[in-house]
VOBA-894351 format. One line per field, with one value per atom (N, C-alpha, C, CB): residue number from 1; residue in one letter; atom name; x, y, z. Coordinates in steps of 0.2 Angstrom, whole numbers, always signed. Atoms other than C-alpha are relative to their C-alpha. Glycine has a CB too. Layout:
REM residues N
resi: (NUM:...)
resn: (A:...)
name: (CA:...)
c1: (X:...)
c2: (Y:...)
c3: (Z:...)
END
This chain:
REM residues 78
resi: (1:1:1:1:2:2:2:2:3:3:3:3:4:4:4:4:5:5:5:5:6:6:6:6:7:7:7:7:8:8:8:8:9:9:9:9:10:10:10:10:11:11:11:11:12:12:12:12:13:13:13:13:14:14:14:14:15:15:15:15:16:16:16:16:17:17:17:17:18:18:18:18:19:19:19:19:20:20:20:20:21:21:21:21:22:22:22:22:23:23:23:23:24:24:24:24:25:25:25:25:26:26:26:26:27:27:27:27:28:28:28:28:29:29:29:29:30:30:30:30:31:31:31:31:32:32:32:32:33:33:33:33:34:34:34:34:35:35:35:35:36:36:36:36:37:37:37:37:38:38:38:38:39:39:39:39:40:40:40:40:41:41:41:41:42:42:42:42:43:43:43:43:44:44:44:44:45:45:45:45:46:46:46:46:47:47:47:47:48:48:48:48:49:49:49:49:50:50:50:50:51:51:51:51:52:52:52:52:53:53:53:53:54:54:54:54:55:55:55:55:56:56:56:56:57:57:57:57:58:58:58:58:59:59:59:59:60:60:60:60:61:61:61:61:62:62:62:62:63:63:63:63:64:64:64:64:65:65:65:65:66:66:66:66:67:67:67:67:68:68:68:68:69:69:69:69:70:70:70:70:71:71:71:71:72:72:72:72:73:73:73:73:74:74:74:74:75:75:75:75:76:76:76:76:77:77:77:77:78:78:78:78)
resn: (M:M:M:M:Q:Q:Q:Q:R:R:R:R:K:K:K:K:L:L:L:L:I:I:I:I:V:V:V:V:S:S:S:S:D:D:D:D:P:P:P:P:A:A:A:A:V:V:V:V:M:M:M:M:M:M:M:M:G:G:G:G:K:K:K:K:P:P:P:P:V:V:V:V:I:I:I:I:A:A:A:A:G:G:G:G:T:T:T:T:R:R:R:R:I:I:I:I:T:T:T:T:V:V:V:V:E:E:E:E:L:L:L:L:V:V:V:V:L:L:L:L:E:E:E:E:K:K:K:K:L:L:L:L:A:A:A:A:A:A:A:A:G:G:G:G:E:E:E:E:T:T:T:T:I:I:I:I:E:E:E:E:Q:Q:Q:Q:I:I:I:I:L:L:L:L:D:D:D:D:A:A:A:A:H:H:H:H:P:P:P:P:R:R:R:R:L:L:L:L:T:T:T:T:R:R:R:R:E:E:E:E:A:A:A:A:I:I:I:I:Q:Q:Q:Q:A:A:A:A:A:A:A:A:L:L:L:L:T:T:T:T:F:F:F:F:A:A:A:A:A:A:A:A:E:E:E:E:A:A:A:A:L:L:L:L:R:R:R:R:A:A:A:A:D:D:D:D:V:V:V:V:V:V:V:V:Y:Y:Y:Y:P:P:P:P:I:I:I:I:A:A:A:A:E:E:E:E:A:A:A:A:V:V:V:V:T:T:T:T)
name: (N:CA:C:CB:N:CA:C:CB:N:CA:C:CB:N:CA:C:CB:N:CA:C:CB:N:CA:C:CB:N:CA:C:CB:N:CA:C:CB:N:CA:C:CB:N:CA:C:CB:N:CA:C:CB:N:CA:C:CB:N:CA:C:CB:N:CA:C:CB:N:CA:C:CB:N:CA:C:CB:N:CA:C:CB:N:CA:C:CB:N:CA:C:CB:N:CA:C:CB:N:CA:C:CB:N:CA:C:CB:N:CA:C:CB:N:CA:C:CB:N:CA:C:CB:N:CA:C:CB:N:CA:C:CB:N:CA:C:CB:N:CA:C:CB:N:CA:C:CB:N:CA:C:CB:N:CA:C:CB:N:CA:C:CB:N:CA:C:CB:N:CA:C:CB:N:CA:C:CB:N:CA:C:CB:N:CA:C:CB:N:CA:C:CB:N:CA:C:CB:N:CA:C:CB:N:CA:C:CB:N:CA:C:CB:N:CA:C:CB:N:CA:C:CB:N:CA:C:CB:N:CA:C:CB:N:CA:C:CB:N:CA:C:CB:N:CA:C:CB:N:CA:C:CB:N:CA:C:CB:N:CA:C:CB:N:CA:C:CB:N:CA:C:CB:N:CA:C:CB:N:CA:C:CB:N:CA:C:CB:N:CA:C:CB:N:CA:C:CB:N:CA:C:CB:N:CA:C:CB:N:CA:C:CB:N:CA:C:CB:N:CA:C:CB:N:CA:C:CB:N:CA:C:CB:N:CA:C:CB:N:CA:C:CB:N:CA:C:CB:N:CA:C:CB:N:CA:C:CB:N:CA:C:CB:N:CA:C:CB:N:CA:C:CB:N:CA:C:CB:N:CA:C:CB:N:CA:C:CB)
c1: (+5:+665:-2:+3:+3:+653:+1:-7:-1:+656:-7:+5:+6:+642:+0:-1:+1:+635:-4:-2:+4:+623:+2:-9:-2:+629:-4:+8:+3:+623:+5:-7:-4:+634:-2:+7:+2:+629:+3:+0:-5:+643:-1:+7:+1:+637:-7:+3:+7:+621:-5:-2:+4:+614:-2:-7:+2:+614:-4:-4:+5:+603:+4:-4:-3:+607:+2:-5:-3:+619:+4:+6:-4:+629:+7:+0:-7:+646:+4:+3:-5:+659:-2:+3:+4:+647:-4:-4:+5:+635:-6:+2:+6:+622:-5:+2:+5:+607:-5:-4:+6:+595:-6:-2:+5:+582:+0:-1:-1:+589:-1:+7:+0:+591:-8:+4:+6:+573:-4:-3:+5:+566:+2:+1:-2:+576:-4:+7:+4:+568:-7:+1:+8:+551:-2:-2:+1:+553:+0:+5:-1:+556:+6:-4:-7:+574:+2:+6:-2:+582:+6:+1:-6:+596:+6:+1:-5:+607:+1:-1:-1:+603:+2:-7:-3:+607:+7:-4:-7:+623:+4:+2:-4:+628:+0:-4:-1:+624:+4:-7:-4:+633:+5:-5:-5:+648:+3:+6:-2:+653:-5:+1:+5:+637:+2:-7:+0:+636:-7:+5:+7:+621:+0:-1:+0:+625:-1:+7:+1:+624:-8:+5:+7:+607:-4:-2:+4:+601:+0:+3:+0:+607:-4:+7:+5:+597:-7:+1:+7:+582:-2:-1:+1:+584:+0:+6:+0:+588:-7:+4:+7:+571:-5:-2:+5:+561:+0:+1:-1:+569:-3:+6:+2:+565:-7:+3:+7:+547:-3:-2:+3:+545:+0:+4:-1:+551:-5:+7:+4:+539:-8:+1:+7:+520:-2:-2:+3:+511:-7:+1:+7:+495:-3:+0:+3:+483:-1:-6:+1:+481:-7:+5:+7:+463:+0:-5:+1:+458:-4:-3:+3:+454:-7:+4:+7:+435:+0:-6:+0:+434:-7:+5)
c2: (+5:+508:+3:-8:-2:+513:-6:+2:+5:+504:-2:+2:+2:+494:+2:-8:-2:+502:-4:+6:+4:+490:-8:+0:+7:+472:-5:+0:+5:+456:-6:-2:+6:+443:-3:+3:+4:+429:+1:-6:-1:+433:+7:-2:-7:+451:+1:+4:-2:+455:-5:+8:+6:+437:+1:-1:-1:+442:+5:-6:-6:+457:+5:+4:-4:+470:+7:+2:-5:+483:+5:-3:-4:+498:-3:+8:+3:+492:+3:+1:-3:+493:+1:+5:-1:+494:-6:+7:+4:+485:+3:-4:-3:+497:-2:+8:+4:+488:+6:-5:-4:+496:+1:-4:-1:+492:+6:-7:-5:+503:+7:-1:-7:+518:+1:+0:-1:+515:+2:-4:-1:+514:+7:-5:-7:+530:+5:+2:-4:+539:+0:-1:+1:+532:+4:-8:-3:+538:+8:-2:-8:+556:+3:+3:-3:+558:+2:-6:-4:+569:-4:+7:+3:+563:+3:+1:-3:+575:-3:+8:+4:+567:-7:+0:+6:+551:-1:-3:+0:+556:+2:+5:-2:+564:-6:+5:+5:+548:-6:-2:+5:+537:+3:-6:-4:+546:-4:+2:+4:+531:+1:-8:-1:+535:+6:+0:-6:+546:+1:+0:+0:+554:-5:+6:+5:+543:-7:+0:+7:+527:+0:+0:+0:+533:+0:+7:+0:+536:-7:+5:+8:+518:-4:-2:+4:+511:+1:+3:-2:+520:-3:+8:+2:+515:-8:+2:+7:+497:-3:-3:+2:+496:+1:+5:-1:+503:-6:+7:+6:+490:-7:-1:+6:+476:+0:+0:+0:+481:-1:+7:+0:+483:-7:+5:+7:+465:-4:-3:+4:+458:+1:+2:+0:+454:+3:-6:-3:+465:-2:+7:+2:+458:+5:-8:-5:+471:-4:+2:+3:+468:+2:+3:-2:+467:+4:-6:-3:+478:-4:+7:+4:+470:+3:-1:-2:+471:-1:-5:+0:+476:+1:+7)
c3: (-2:+405:+7:+1:-6:+419:+5:-1:-6:+436:+2:+6:-3:+443:+7:-1:-6:+457:+5:+0:-4:+463:-1:-2:+0:+467:+5:+1:-4:+475:+1:-2:-1:+483:+6:+2:-5:+494:+7:-1:-6:+506:+3:-2:-3:+509:+1:-4:-2:+518:-3:-3:+2:+513:-7:+5:+7:+495:-2:-3:+3:+495:-4:+7:+4:+483:+4:-6:-4:+490:-4:+6:+4:+485:+0:+3:+1:+478:+5:-7:-4:+491:+7:-2:-7:+506:+2:+0:-2:+516:+1:+7:+0:+513:-6:-1:+4:+505:-4:+5:+5:+491:+5:-7:-4:+504:+6:+3:-5:+518:-4:+3:+4:+505:-1:-6:+0:+501:+5:-3:-6:+518:+3:+6:-2:+523:-4:+0:+4:+508:+2:-7:-2:+512:+7:+0:-6:+530:+0:+5:+1:+524:+0:+5:+0:+525:-7:+2:+6:+512:-3:+1:+2:+501:+4:-7:-3:+510:+7:+0:-7:+527:-1:+3:+1:+520:-2:-5:+1:+513:+6:-6:-7:+530:+4:+4:-5:+539:-3:+1:+3:+527:-5:-4:+4:+520:-6:+4:+6:+508:-5:+2:+6:+498:-4:+3:+4:+484:-3:-6:+3:+475:-6:-2:+5:+460:+3:-3:-3:+471:+3:+7:-2:+478:-6:+4:+6:+461:-3:-5:+2:+456:+4:+1:-4:+470:-2:+8:+2:+465:-7:-1:+6:+447:+0:-4:-1:+452:+3:+4:-2:+462:-5:+6:+5:+448:-5:-3:+5:+436:+3:-1:-4:+449:-1:+7:-1:+451:-7:+3:+7:+432:-2:-5:+2:+430:+3:+1:-4:+443:-2:+7:+0:+442:+7:-3:-6:+455:+1:+0:-1:+462:+6:+3:-4:+470:+7:-3:-6:+489:+2:+6:-2:+495:+7:+1:-7:+509:+5:-1:-5:+525:+2:+6:-2:+530:+8:-4:-8:+548:+3:+2)
END
């Protein structure tokens, strides 16, 4: 049985999805990747993370977005 890598517990990080056994949120992993950090840099900064955990965070985010209805944002007129 594959262990669950992304968990949510109201007692940990206010219930945000985190990497199991850590307080590292999926949100933090996504923010770091979006800021241009490489997977290697993230792994170096957070030794408890694994490549598998980062992949699980990306998969979780993709599945969460797939389940949501996304509304286009109108561009502001200036």
